[in-house]
C-alpha positions as CSV (number, residue, x, y, z in Angstrom):
1,X,-6.6,-1.8,7.0
2,X,-3.2,-0.4,7.9
3,X,-1.7,1.9,5.4
4,X,1.5,3.9,5.4
5,X,2.3,7.3,4.1
6,X,5.8,8.4,3.0
7,X,6.4,12.1,2.1
8,X,10.0,11.5,0.9
9,X,12.0,12.4,4.0
10,X,11.9,12.6,7.8
11,X,11.1,16.4,8.0
12,X,8.3,16.2,5.3
13,X,6.9,13.0,6.7
14,X,6.9,14.6,10.2
15,X,5.0,17.6,8.9
16,X,2.5,15.3,7.1
17,X,2.0,13.3,10.4
18,X,1.3,16.5,12.3
19,X,-1.1,17.7,9.6
20,X,-3.0,14.4,9.8
21,X,-3.2,14.6,13.6
22,X,-5.0,17.9,13.3
23,X,-7.9,16.2,11.5
24,X,-10.4,15.0,14.2
25,X,-11.4,11.9,12.1
26,X,-7.7,10.8,11.8
27,X,-6.1,12.0,15.0
28,X,-6.4,8.7,16.9
29,X,-5.5,6.6,13.9
30,X,-2.1,8.1,13.2
31,X,0.7,5.9,14.5
32,X,4.2,6.7,15.7
33,X,6.9,7.1,13.1
34,X,8.4,4.0,11.6
35,X,11.6,3.6,9.6
36,X,10.8,2.6,6.0
37,X,12.0,-0.8,4.9
38,X,14.1,-0.6,1.7
39,X,12.9,-2.7,-1.2
40,X,14.8,-6.1,-1.5
41,X,18.0,-5.7,-3.5
42,X,17.9,-1.9,-3.3
43,X,20.5,0.3,-1.6
44,X,19.0,2.5,1.1
45,X,20.1,6.1,0.7
46,X,19.2,7.1,4.2
47,X,16.6,6.8,6.8
48,X,13.1,7.6,5.6
49,X,10.2,7.6,8.1
50,X,6.7,6.6,7.2
51,X,3.4,7.4,8.9
52,X,1.3,4.3,9.8
53,X,-2.4,4.9,9.7
54,X,-5.1,2.4,10.7
55,X,-8.3,2.6,8.7
56,X,-11.6,0.8,9.3
57,X,-12.7,-1.4,6.4
58,X,-14.6,0.8,3.9
59,X,-14.1,3.9,5.9
60,X,-11.9,7.0,6.3
61,X,-10.1,6.6,3.0
62,X,-11.9,9.8,1.8
63,X,-10.7,11.6,4.9
64,X,-7.1,10.4,4.3
65,X,-7.2,11.4,0.6
66,X,-8.6,14.8,1.4
67,X,-6.0,15.4,4.1
68,X,-3.1,14.4,1.8
69,X,-4.4,16.6,-1.0
70,X,-4.8,19.5,1.3
71,X,-1.3,19.0,2.8
72,X,0.1,18.9,-0.7
73,X,-1.7,22.2,-1.5
74,X,-0.2,23.8,1.5
75,X,3.4,23.0,0.4
76,X,5.5,25.7,-1.4
77,X,7.7,23.1,-3.1
78,X,7.1,20.1,-5.3
79,X,6.2,17.2,-3.1
80,X,5.3,13.5,-3.4
81,X,3.4,11.4,-1.0
82,X,3.3,7.6,-1.5
83,X,0.5,5.7,0.2
84,X,1.1,2.0,0.6
85,X,-1.7,-0.5,1.2
86,X,-1.2,-3.7,3.2
87,X,-1.1,-5.8,0.0
88,X,1.8,-3.6,-1.3
89,X,-0.2,-1.5,-3.7
90,X,1.1,2.0,-3.8
91,X,-0.8,5.2,-4.7
92,X,1.6,8.1,-5.4
93,X,0.3,11.7,-5.5
94,X,2.8,14.4,-6.7
95,X,2.3,18.1,-6.5
96,X,4.1,20.4,-8.9
97,X,3.8,24.1,-8.4
98,X,0.2,24.0,-7.1
99,X,-1.4,27.4,-6.7
100,X,-4.9,28.6,-5.8
101,X,-6.4,27.5,-9.1
102,X,-5.7,23.9,-8.1
103,X,-8.1,24.2,-5.1
104,X,-11.1,23.9,-7.4
105,X,-10.0,20.4,-8.5
106,X,-8.9,19.3,-5.0
107,X,-12.1,17.4,-4.4
108,X,-11.8,15.5,-7.6
109,X,-8.2,14.6,-6.8
110,X,-9.1,13.5,-3.3
111,X,-11.9,11.3,-4.7
112,X,-9.5,9.7,-7.2
113,X,-7.0,8.9,-4.4
114,X,-9.7,7.5,-2.2
115,X,-11.0,5.3,-5.0
116,X,-7.4,4.0,-5.7
117,X,-7.0,3.2,-2.0
118,X,-10.4,1.4,-1.9
119,X,-9.6,-0.9,-4.8
120,X,-9.5,-4.4,-3.6
121,X,-7.6,-6.1,-6.4
122,X,-3.9,-6.1,-5.4
123,X,-1.4,-4.1,-7.3
124,X,-4.0,-2.5,-9.6
125,X,-4.2,0.9,-8.1
126,X,-3.2,3.4,-10.8
127,X,-1.1,6.3,-9.8
128,X,-2.6,9.7,-10.2
129,X,-0.7,12.0,-12.5
130,X,1.2,14.9,-11.0
131,X,-1.0,17.8,-9.9
132,X,-0.1,20.7,-12.2
133,X,-0.7,24.4,-11.6
134,X,-4.2,23.9,-13.0
135,X,-4.7,21.1,-10.5
136,X,-5.8,18.4,-12.9
137,X,-5.3,14.7,-12.0
138,X,-6.2,11.4,-13.6
139,X,-6.3,8.1,-11.9
């Protein structure tokens, strides 16, 4: 399964790509940057890069989810990562003022993201709610 990750801009997406490359499980699966394709009928506001990631069926989604959540926790600003599955289903994870208290819920959030990525019914992945300072999420 080939998924893509978009962190909202070239600098952020580049940072996320490098973060993913540090993970031994994901390093060889992270592709070169790709220019995002604008939605039909929308005006593109600039070039946004995405990170292509190749996952084996039924595997590594937990590693991707954990890496994305950890990356979001490392950010000092509000940040959004959109993960797009091959069928077009998108899972969006947003951090808002995450602090150390959020770390206790990071595992739960990563599990929710992984479950959303593993869903097989097209376009039914629910979007987790923004991570608040207390780090709660719902899928």
